[in-house]
N, C-alpha and C positions, 0 to 999 in steps of 0.2 A: 936483282929479282931472283926469287927461288920458289920452286914448287916441289914439295916432296910428299909422297904417299907411302908410308912405311909402317912398320910394326903390325903387319897384317897377320892376325892370329885369332882363331876362334870367332870369326865374324866381327872383329873390331879392327880398326886401323887408326893411324894418326896421320893427319894431313897438315902440313905446314906450308903457309904462304908468307913469304917475306917480300915486302914492297918498300924500298927505301930503307929507312931505319925501323920500320914497324914489322913485327912478327906476330902472326896469328896461328893458333893451333886449333884444330877441329878433330873430333873423335867420332867419325861415322860408324854406324853399326850395321849388321847384316839385315836389319829390318827394311833397308832400302838398298838398291843397287847403286851405291854412292859413286864408285868409279865409273861404272858403265853409263849411268845417267850423265855424269859430268863430261865424259869423252864424247858421247853422242851430242850433247848440248854444244860443246865447243866445235865439233864438226859441223853442226847445223848453222853456225854463224860464220864458218870459214868459206870464203867464196870459191875455193878450189876443191872442196870436199863434196863431190857429186856422185862418186862411185859410178862411173860411166855406164855400167850395164843397166842401171835403173835410175833414171833422172829423178832427183829428189829423194834419194834413199834416206838421207837424213832430213826428215821433215823439220821444218822451222818450228822450234820450240818457243812458244810465246809465254812470257811470264816467269820463266826460270824453272829451276829444278829444286827439289827439297831433299835434304839428307836427314835421316833420323839419327840423332846423337844421344839417345837416352831420354832424359827429361826435356830436351829441347829439340826443336825442328830448326834446321838451318836452310835458309833460302838463298840460292845463288841466282843472280841475274847478270847476264853478259850482254852488252850492247856494243857492237862494232861500228865505228865510224871511220872508214878507210884505214889509216895507220893506227888509230887510237882504239883502245878497248876500255870501256867503262865497266868496272866490276862493282857490284853492290851485293853485300851479304847482310842479311838480317836474321835475327834469331827470335823465336818465341816459344812459349811453353808447349810441350807436347800434351795435348788433352787426353791422349790414350794412357799416358803414364801418370801425370799429375792432375787428377780430376778436381782437386781442391784449389788449384792455383788459378790465376787470372789468365785465361786463354787468350785474352786480348793484349797481353803484355808483349810488346814488340820492341826489340833493341837493335839498333843499327850497329853492326860489328865493323863493317868496312864500306867505304864508298870512295873509290879511287880510280884514276885513269893511268893507263900504261900503254906501251907500244904493243899493238896486237901481235905482230910477228915474234917479238921477243917472248911474250907470254906463251904463245903456242909452242915455240921451240923449247922453253923450260919444261912445259908439260910433256912434250913428246920425249925429251931426253929422260925424264923421270919414268914414263911408261916403258921406255926401252929398257931401263935399268930393272924395273919391276918384273917384266916378263922374262928377261934373261936370267934374273936371280931366282925366280919362283917357277917359271914355266906356266903353260896354259892350265894344265891339270892341277899343278901345285897351288896356283892362285885360287882355283875353284875349291879345292880341298880346304883351304884356310878361310875363304870368304863364305863358304857353305852354299847358299842357294843360287849364287850368280857366277857367271863365267867372266874371264878377262875380256874386255871390250875390243876384240881383235879387229873387227871391221873398221871402227872409227879410228883406232890406233894406226892401222896401216895406211888409211887414207890421209890422216894428219901427217904421218911420217913422210909419206911420198910428197905431199905438198911442201913440207919444210925442206926436204932434200933437193927437189927438182923444180919447185915453183910452178907446178902444173898439176892438173887432175891425174889421178891414178887410172890410166887407160889399160884395162885388163880384159876388155871384151874380146872374145874370139869368135870365129865363124859359127861355132856351135852354141853361142850365147852362154857360154860358161866362163869360168875364170881360169887364169893360168896359175896353177899351184906352184910352179917353178918361180914365177915372178913374185908371188906372195912370200914364198920361203926365202928368196934372195933378199927381199925388202926386210923381212923379219930379222934376218941375220946381219944386215948392213949396219955398220957402226955409225953412231951419231957423234959428230965432233963439236 
């Protein structure tokens, strides 16, 4: 299994998802916060991602998320069932771009099951690579209107590394910058 989010430039990116022998490429654009929505969505279905200072910080996202990819909209739906994750990706014409096309045309791109923890780990390793390669401000500069999804990333990374929620609440109801920076710099194996 492989998840990559690369070639981030001028508000465009390439996302590659490999499952078994199948390879899928997607090209989200800056018209949607593709990576931010995806990370928040994944954190919303992860049982350990609660961001302890505010219960339910990642609200349950029902019905999936949508990426704009130019002439098409790409819909991601994730359903976790204990160790299994069902991933369903569908595509349809973007009515804002292709007004002459059939807006009801829906094409199933992927419907597969995989191990939930393996998928999350693949995503977290890729996010770790992206942020260390580009930086927080560098990501925003390339993605234009959206910032790197640092909150969801740190919560998912902590869950992968320590198998428990990220407990960062302090007496003053703030967060520990030191704990966040240490987690950010920690290596993923």
